[in-house]
FIMARMAR-479586 format. One record per residue (C-alpha): residue number from 1; x, y, z. Coordinates in steps of 0.05 Angstrom, whole numbers, plus 5000, padded with zeros to 4 digits. Layout:
PT   nr     x     y     z
PT  NUM     X     Y     Z
...
This chain:
PT   nr     x     y     z
PT    1  5000  5000  5000
PT    2  5030  5066  4979
PT    3  5038  5121  5029
PT    4  4996  5183  5019
PT    5  5061  5224  5020
PT    6  5082  5194  4953
PT    7  5025  5225  4913
PT    8  5056  5259  4852
PT    9  5046  5333  4841
PT   10  5066  5333  4768
PT   11  5088  5287  4712
PT   12  5162  5291  4727
PT   13  5150  5274  4799
PT   14  5107  5214  4779
PT   15  5160  5188  4732
PT   16  5213  5198  4785
PT   17  5172  5155  4832
PT   18  5168  5101  4778
PT   19  5243  5102  4768
PT   20  5255  5097  4843
PT   21  5210  5036  4846
PT   22  5236  5003  4783
PT   23  5311  5016  4790
PT   24  5319  5025  4865
PT   25  5372  4969  4868
PT   26  5409  4996  4807
PT   27  5415  5067  4832
PT   28  5478  5079  4871
PT   29  5514  5136  4905
PT   30  5588  5149  4891
PT   31  5638  5171  4943
PT   32  5635  5243  4919
PT   33  5560  5245  4931
PT   34  5539  5238  4858
PT   35  5481  5191  4844
PT   36  5481  5146  4783
PT   37  5409  5138  4758
PT   38  5391  5090  4701
PT   39  5352  5118  4643
PT   40  5278  5100  4645
PT   41  5285  5071  4575
PT   42  5340  5024  4600
PT   43  5394  5055  4555
PT   44  5450  5088  4593
PT   45  5448  5128  4657
PT   46  5449  5199  4683
PT   47  5487  5231  4741
PT   48  5452  5273  4793
PT   49  5497  5321  4831
PT   50  5482  5364  4891
PT   51  5508  5435  4895
PT   52  5496  5499  4936
PT   53  5444  5521  4885
PT   54  5408  5454  4888
PT   55  5411  5387  4852
PT   56  5428  5384  4778
PT   57  5425  5326  4729
PT   58  5462  5311  4664
PT   59  5398  5295  4626
PT   60  5376  5344  4571
PT   61  5312  5362  4609
PT   62  5352  5388  4668
PT   63  5408  5419  4627
PT   64  5366  5458  4578
PT   65  5304  5475  4619
PT   66  5340  5477  4687
PT   67  5283  5442  4722
PT   68  5278  5387  4774
PT   69  5276  5328  4726
PT   70  5249  5258  4739
PT   71  5319  5232  4756
PT   72  5327  5283  4811
PT   73  5258  5263  4836
PT   74  5280  5190  4835
PT   75  5341  5206  4878
PT   76  5297  5247  4923
PT   77  5249  5189  4934
PT   78  5306  5139  4946
PT   79  5340  5185  4996
PT   80  5276  5208  5027
PT   81  5237  5144  5035
PT   82  5254  5074  5059
PT   83  5204  5021  5036
PT   84  5180  4974  5091
PT   85  5160  4901  5085
PT   86  5087  4918  5074
PT   87  5098  4973  5022
PT   88  5094  5029  5074
PT   89  5147  5084  5075
PT   90  5191  5113  5129
PT   91  5218  5184  5123
PT   92  5294  5188  5121
PT   93  5324  5250  5090
PT   94  5313  5291  5027
PT   95  5348  5337  4977
PT   96  5339  5410  4996
PT   97  5343  5468  4949
PT   98  5383  5526  4979
PT   99  5394  5596  4951
PT  100  5441  5651  4974
PT  101  5404  5711  5001
PT  102  5427  5773  5038
PT  103  5369  5771  5086
PT  104  5391  5833  5125
PT  105  5389  5876  5062
PT  106  5326  5842  5037
PT  107  5288  5853  5102
PT  108  5310  5925  5106
PT  109  5289  5938  5034
PT  110  5220  5907  5045
PT  111  5208  5947  5109
PT  112  5227  6013  5076
PT  113  5198  5999  5007
PT  114  5134  6040  5015
PT  115  5164  6109  5030
PT  116  5223  6098  4982
PT  117  5175  6076  4926
PT  118  5137  6142  4931
PT  119  5202  6183  4929
PT  120  5232  6146  4870
PT  121  5166  6146  4832
PT  122  5158  6221  4843
PT  123  5229  6233  4819
PT  124  5216  6193  4756
PT  125  5151  6228  4741
PT  126  5185  6295  4748
PT  127  5217  6280  4680
PT  128  5149  6275  4646
PT  129  5137  6336  4602
PT  130  5070  6370  4604
PT  131  5035  6372  4536
PT  132  5024  6442  4507
PT  133  4957  6473  4523
PT  134  4914  6481  4461
PT  135  4842  6497  4479
PT  136  4786  6477  4526
PT  137  4788  6462  4600
PT  138  4860  6459  4627
PT  139  4879  6387  4641
PT  140  4915  6361  4703
PT  141  4990  6353  4703
PT  142  5010  6291  4663
PT  143  5065  6276  4714
PT  144  5013  6273  4769
PT  145  4969  6226  4729
PT  146  5028  6180  4713
PT  147  5045  6180  4787
PT  148  4972  6164  4806
PT  149  4967  6108  4754
PT  150  5032  6075  4777
PT  151  5012  6081  4850
PT  152  4945  6049  4834
PT  153  4979  5989  4803
PT  154  5029  5985  4860
PT  155  4973  5984  4912
PT  156  4935  5928  4874
PT  157  4871  5961  4898
PT  158  4810  5978  4856
PT  159  4803  6050  4833
PT  160  4752  6069  4886
PT  161  4790  6038  4945
PT  162  4854  6068  4918
PT  163  4832  6140  4930
PT  164  4860  6139  5001
PT  165  4930  6132  4971
PT  166  4917  6194  4927
PT  167  4899  6235  4987
PT  168  4961  6212  5024
PT  169  5006  6229  4964
PT  170  4974  6298  4960
PT  171  4985  6310  5034
PT  172  5058  6290  5030
PT  173  5071  6334  4969
PT  174  5083  6281  4917
PT  175  5028  6309  4872
PT  176  5000  6379  4864
PT  177  4927  6362  4860
PT  178  4884  6303  4879
PT  179  4836  6274  4827
PT  180  4777  6226  4824
PT  181  4783  6153  4807
PT  182  4747  6166  4741
PT  183  4804  6213  4720
PT  184  4857  6160  4733
PT  185  4817  6110  4692
PT  186  4810  6159  4634
PT  187  4885  6173  4632
PT  188  4902  6099  4633
PT  189  4860  6092  4569
PT  190  4900  6146  4532
PT  191  4947  6120  4477
PT  192  4998  6175  4490
PT  193  5010  6145  4559
PT  194  5044  6084  4527
PT  195  5103  6123  4500
PT  196  5111  6160  4566
PT  197  5112  6095  4606
PT  198  5162  6063  4558
PT  199  5209  6122  4570
PT  200  5201  6117  4645
PT  201  5217  6043  4643
PT  202  5281  6059  4606
PT  203  5299  6114  4657
PT  204  5284  6069  4716
PT  205  5333  6016  4690
PT  206  5392  6063  4674
PT  207  5419  6069  4746
PT  208  5440  5996  4740
PT  209  5476  6005  4673
PT  210  5544  5997  4707
PT  211  5522  5931  4739
PT  212  5487  5894  4682
PT  213  5521  5869  4619
PT  214  5487  5802  4608
PT  215  5412  5799  4592
PT  216  5357  5748  4583
PT  217  5294  5749  4539
PT  218  5228  5714  4546
PT  219  5153  5726  4544
PT  220  5094  5712  4589
PT  221  5019  5723  4589
PT  222  4973  5767  4631
PT  223  4900  5748  4633
PT  224  4845  5798  4621
PT  225  4772  5802  4641
PT  226  4750  5793  4568
PT  227  4727  5727  4537
PT  228  4727  5703  4465
PT  229  4681  5651  4435
PT  230  4692  5598  4381
PT  231  4653  5539  4354
PT  232  4683  5471  4368
PT  233  4667  5419  4316
PT  234  4692  5365  4363
PT  235  4643  5383  4418
PT  236  4591  5411  4370
PT  237  4578  5473  4412
PT  238  4605  5543  4426
PT  239  4664  5547  4473
PT  240  4695  5608  4505
PT  241  4764  5624  4533
PT  242  4794  5682  4570
PT  243  4832  5732  4528
PT  244  4903  5750  4549
PT  245  4960  5795  4529
PT  246  5033  5776  4519
PT  247  5091  5814  4550
PT  248  5159  5806  4517
PT  249  5215  5833  4560
PT  250  5290  5835  4568
PT  251  5320  5838  4637
PT  252  5389  5839  4669
PT  253  5412  5772  4697
PT  254  5443  5801  4760
PT  255  5389  5846  4787
PT  256  5328  5826  4745
PT  257  5316  5898  4725
PT  258  5275  5902  4661
PT  259  5309  5943  4606
PT  260  5258  5937  4550
PT  261  5187  5910  4541
PT  262  5138  5899  4484
PT  263  5064  5882  4494
PT  264  5029  5843  4439
PT  265  4966  5805  4427
PT  266  4959  5733  4449
PT  267  4997  5678  4413
PT  268  5045  5727  4379
PT  269  5109  5694  4354
PT  270  5168  5709  4401
PT  271  5225  5706  4351
PT  272  5216  5774  4315
PT  273  5210  5811  4382
PT  274  5283  5798  4401
PT  275  5309  5853  4354
PT  276  5271  5913  4383
PT  277  5285  5889  4454
PT  278  5360  5882  4443
PT  279  5365  5948  4403
PT  280  5329  5986  4457
PT  281  5371  5956  4512
PT  282  5436  5970  4475
PT  283  5421  6045  4476
PT  284  5432  6048  4551
PT  285  5472  5986  4569
PT  286  5537  5952  4547
PT  287  5508  5886  4522
PT  288  5558  5828  4525
PT  289  5511  5767  4530
PT  290  5440  5752  4510
PT  291  5407  5688  4534
PT  292  5341  5661  4506
PT  293  5306  5596  4493
PT  294  5296  5559  4427
PT  295  5236  5602  4408
PT  296  5285  5658  4391
PT  297  5333  5613  4352
PT  298  5344  5642  4282
PT  299  5403  5664  4240
PT  300  5378  5736  4240
PT  301  5375  5740  4315
PT  302  5443  5708  4328
PT  303  5475  5752  4275
PT  304  5441  5814  4304
PT  305  5470  5802  4373
PT  306  5539  5786  4343
PT  307  5539  5851  4303
PT  308  5530  5889  4368
PT  309  5593  5858  4396
PT  310  5555  5810  4442
PT  311  5545  5735  4444
PT  312  5477  5701  4437
PT  313  5469  5639  4479
PT  314  5408  5610  4446
PT  315  5404  5533  4441
PT  316  5393  5503  4372
PT  317  5332  5464  4352
PT  318  5339  5390  4333
PT  319  5325  5407  4260
PT  320  5378  5463  4258
PT  321  5434  5456  4206
PT  322  5505  5482  4214
PT  323  5508  5517  4147
PT  324  5519  5592  4154
PT  325  5464  5614  4107
PT  326  5494  5684  4106
PT  327  5507  5686  4181
PT  328  5577  5671  4204
PT  329  5555  5678  4277
PT  330  5505  5622  4267
PT  331  5558  5572  4246
PT  332  5605  5594  4301
PT  333  5553  5586  4356
PT  334  5528  5521  4326
PT  335  5597  5489  4335
PT  336  5602  5521  4404
PT  337  5536  5489  4424
PT  338  5554  5421  4396
PT  339  5625  5413  4421
PT  340  5628  5456  4484
PT  341  5559  5442  4510
PT  342  5574  5449  4585
PT  343  5607  5517  4576
PT  344  5550  5540  4531
PT  345  5497  5518  4581
PT  346  5530  5556  4638
PT  347  5515  5620  4601
PT  348  5448  5597  4574
PT  349  5422  5581  4644
PT  350  5424  5655  4660
PT  351  5359  5656  4621
PT  352  5322  5632  4683
PT  353  5330  5702  4711
PT  354  5277  5729  4663
PT  355  5228  5678  4691
PT  356  5247  5702  4760
PT  357  5231  5773  4738
PT  358  5162  5751  4714
PT  359  5151  5714  4779
PT  360  5171  5775  4821
PT  361  5125  5820  4781
PT  362  5065  5774  4780
PT  363  5071  5755  4853
PT  364  5073  5827  4877
PT  365  5027  5860  4825
PT  366  4984  5800  4804
PT  367  4982  5763  4737
PT  368  4914  5790  4716
PT  369  4892  5857  4689
PT  370  4835  5898  4718
PT  371  4827  5945  4659
PT  372  4774  5930  4607
PT  373  4798  5976  4551
PT  374  4852  5949  4504
PT  375  4898  6009  4510
PT  376  4889  6011  4585
PT  377  4909  5938  4590
PT  378  4974  5951  4552
PT  379  4988  6011  4598
PT  380  4972  5970  4659
PT  381  5025  5918  4640
PT  382  5076  5974  4629
PT  383  5058  6003  4697
PT  384  5071  5935  4729
PT  385  5140  5934  4696
PT  386  5154  6005  4720
PT  387  5134  5988  4791
PT  388  5177  5925  4788
PT  389  5238  5966  4766
PT  390  5229  6015  4823
PT  391  5225  5957  4873
PT  392  5289  5928  4843
PT  393  5324  5995  4852
PT  394  5303  5997  4925
PT  395  5331  5927  4935
PT  396  5397  5944  4901
PT  397  5403  6008  4942
PT  398  5405  5966  5005
PT  399  5449  5913  4973
PT  400  5504  5956  4945
PT  401  5504  6022  4983
PT  402  5497  6053  5052
PT  403  5454  6112  5030
PT  404  5406  6138  5082
PT  405  5339  6168  5065
């Protein structure tokens, strides 16, 4: 009878349990602590090593995707559980994932984040130029409305409940005039806000230009409150699904600051978006490395990064050929990937930092969009990115300096 503790949470964990049961007697631990795990197909074996950053495996799933593969799960089950005579299990020990963290700086940054966020946001918004007055009723300061919109996203409150933050910002002198929640909603729907937010994202990342020289690219979705409908011939009825927007971003691999972002419709191909992200980042940063997954693998992308004096660590698809096809960088990186795989993957694994950036942003500011208007949804994603960058700056202030505020 299987213990309830062995219930699998995902497919890799389930397969790891199967390997542990099937090859328990064939798995063995070397003197240096490495585990030799037979392949589930019965052909060859893989080595699972433990390190300060956690367990790693020599299988392609672990090397390329940098995930806890089924072989790591198998070692985890063998180390963690001892099978009794009646099929029950006894807890022994387990592999633990550990990460380095300066907890003193982290705790201090989190405690002081609120006041510092308001100061840094106000300083950024002071660079927003007021549009020229033409006719009609004078409008509010654009800098104040950008401040209010960003503060609304940072609070994660609805527009009506957010009004207490506006009153506080007015009392502390961060904005000149308080406004109603309807005004904030109207400004978030304006198309001209998009260019302003893009510029502020760029400005918010520049303080870390001396720190970052390697970057990672990826995309992720943000769900909306809109639904689409289609007819399914398989089910012979109308089905609906939630609409979502796709954010393509480039971030630094040391601090996770976002240097460039593009928002597109759902299911947009990732590959063409690498060029504008890299070109925009290169205007303010010294780009030496660019890491991305196979979705961005193309001769044009690798050559583009090479022409900038940087190196593109993008793994090649199974169907990829080594012929240059007009790109000398493609052929060079193809041989690098084939014959110096371990060295290549050390640089490629920096790509996981862009997933960390998405996780940080979605955890703090949510992965869904409150806005109903299409333009407002794009601006809301950009505001999430702007708030994320300010939070990163606050963290780095406490990590690298002794400034007092």
